[in-house]
N, C-alpha and C positions, 0 to 999 in steps of 0.2 A: 358570974354574970350579975350586974347590978339591977335594981328594980326597974330603972328606966329602960334598959335594954330588954328585959323580960316583957314589959308592957308593950314595947314596940313590936316584938316578935308576935305576941298574942294578937295585937291589933292587925298586923299584916295577914295572919292566918285567917282571922275572922272575916276581914274584908275580902280575901280570896274566896272563901266559902260562900259568902253572900253573892259575889259576882257570878260564881258557878251556878248558884241556885236561880239567878235571874236569867241565865242564858236559855234560849229555847232548847227543848230536849232533842236528842238525836231522833230523826224521823225513823219510823218503823219500816225496815227494809224487808221486803218479801221477794223470794225468787220462785218462779213457777216453771216447771217443765211443760212445754206446750207440745202436745201430741199432734200428729198429722191431722189436718182438717181442711175445710174449704169454706170460703166466703162466696156467696152467689149474688148476681144481679137479678133484678126483677124479670127481665126477659128470659134468662136461663132457668129461673125457678118455675116460670110458667111452662116452659118446654119440658122440664124434668118431672113436674108434679101436677101439671094441668093449669089452665088459665085461672088467675085469681087466687091461687093457693097461697096461704099464709103460713109462715113457719110456726111450729108449736114449741113453746119453751119447755125444755127438759130440766135445765137448772141454770141459775144465774152464774156468771163468771165474776172474777174479782173486780174488773173494771166496770163501773156502773153503766147500765144500759146494754151491756154485752151478755150474750147467753149461748149455751149449747142447745141446739134444737134437737127434737126427736128425729127429724128427718136425716137420712143418710143416702149416699149415692155410691155407685161403683165407679172407680177410676181405672181406665184402661190405657196402658202404655204401649210402646212398640212390641211387636210380635205377640200381641194379645195378652201380655202380662197384666195382671190387675190387682187392685186393692179394693176389697169389698168393705161395706159399712163405714165409708169415709164420712165423718160427722160434719154437718153444716153448722157453722157458727153465725149467729145473728148479731145485729140487724143486717138487712140487705146492704150490699155495696153497689157502687156505680159500675163495677167491673168484677167479673168472676176471677177468683184467685185461689190456687191450691198451695198449701204450705206443707212441705215434707221434710223429714230428716234425711241425712245423707244415705243411710242404709235403705230407706224407703225408695229413694230415687234409683239406687243401684238395682234393687229388686225389680223395678219397673223397666230398667234399661234406658233411663233418661239421664242426660248430662245437665244437671240443674244448677244454676248460679245462685250465689248468696246475694239476696237483695232485701232492701227495706220494703215493708208492706206498701203496695201501690206502685212500686217501680217495676213495671211488668214488660216494658218494651224490649224486644229481643230475647225473651225467655221462651222455653219450649212449651208446646201445647200437649193436650191429651184428649181422650174421649171420656165424657161423663154419661153414665146411664142411670136413669131414674125409673120410677114405676110407670111414667106416662110418656117418656121420650128420651131422646139422645141428643147431647150437645157435643159438637166438635170444637174444642178450644184451640184457637190458633196460637195462643200464648197464655201465660199466666201461671205457670208452675214454677215455684221458687223454693229455695231454702231461706227461711226468714233469718236475716241478720240478728244476732243477739242485741237486744235493746232494752232500755229502761224507760218506763213511763213515770213521769213525775209532774206534780203540780208546781205552780210558780214559787210557793214557799219552799218546797224541796229543792228546786233549782237554785234558789238564793242560798240555801244552807250549804249546798255542795259547790257553789260558785260556778255554775255551768249555765249554758243556754241551749235552746233547741238546736240540734244538729251537731253538738259537740260529741266527743268520744271520751269514755271513761274506762276504768278497769274494774273487774269483779274478781275478788279473791274468795275462793271456797276452800275452807280448811278441812282437816280430817286426813285419814290414811291415804286417800286418793286425791288429796288437795291439788287444786290448779288455780292459776290466775289467768283470766281471760282478758285479752286486750280488745280494743275497738268496740266497746259496748256503746251503741248509738243512743244518744239522749233524745227523747221525745217529750216535749213539754206541752201540757194542755191544762186549761183552767179547772177541769173536773177530774184529772187523772189522779189515781192513787199510786204511791211509790211501789213499783213492781217491775222486777227484771224478768224478761222472757228469754228462755233458752230452749233449744229443741231436746228431744229425748236422748239423742246420741250424746250431746254435750252434758246433759244431766247424769247419764250413766258413767261417762268418762271421769267425772269429778266426784262421784258418789254423793250427789246432792241430797239424796234421801237419808243419808247416814249422819249428816252434820247440821248444826245450827250456827256454825262458825262462818259467817259470810261478811264481807266488807266491800263497799263500793267506794272508789276513790279516783282522783285524777291521775 
């Protein structure tokens, strides 16, 4: 190879490396297994814990402004089957919502649909028992659809918009690829996939760092 050809190859390699260095880095992808929990509205919190009660922060969650509260309730399903110490997550919502894994729903005797958070019409209800009172939910018990929170920059990186669907590959000995991961874009969201505990156990999430989010 003559000197001109060598210089051309070197120049191409250098330019390629410089271009790669100028590209924004791959966003840090985090996947969390979301255990069963409940979000409550102001009215139901007053009934369960007394008028004017405020949630007590136990620990902050990954998404800014969200937290696990110290307060818990008992969830009662058909035939008096129950789940005790169901953790409340804050802040307060406009409507009370319980999120369960499939095995939780089976243990309660409930037929629970997969829904995005807030899509509660036509879902089953249950009874909530707190230290000060009882709430009879007419609806609001769901299995949360697997979803990914992302900010506008993350959405641009992946080429998606709010409401789109993606795939999540989890590697390892029990590796799986999940379809239909719903995209939720918000200006303050951190890149974060939420799956329930059944899904996390099925793919051995705790045993691998090999995860990939793609279209």
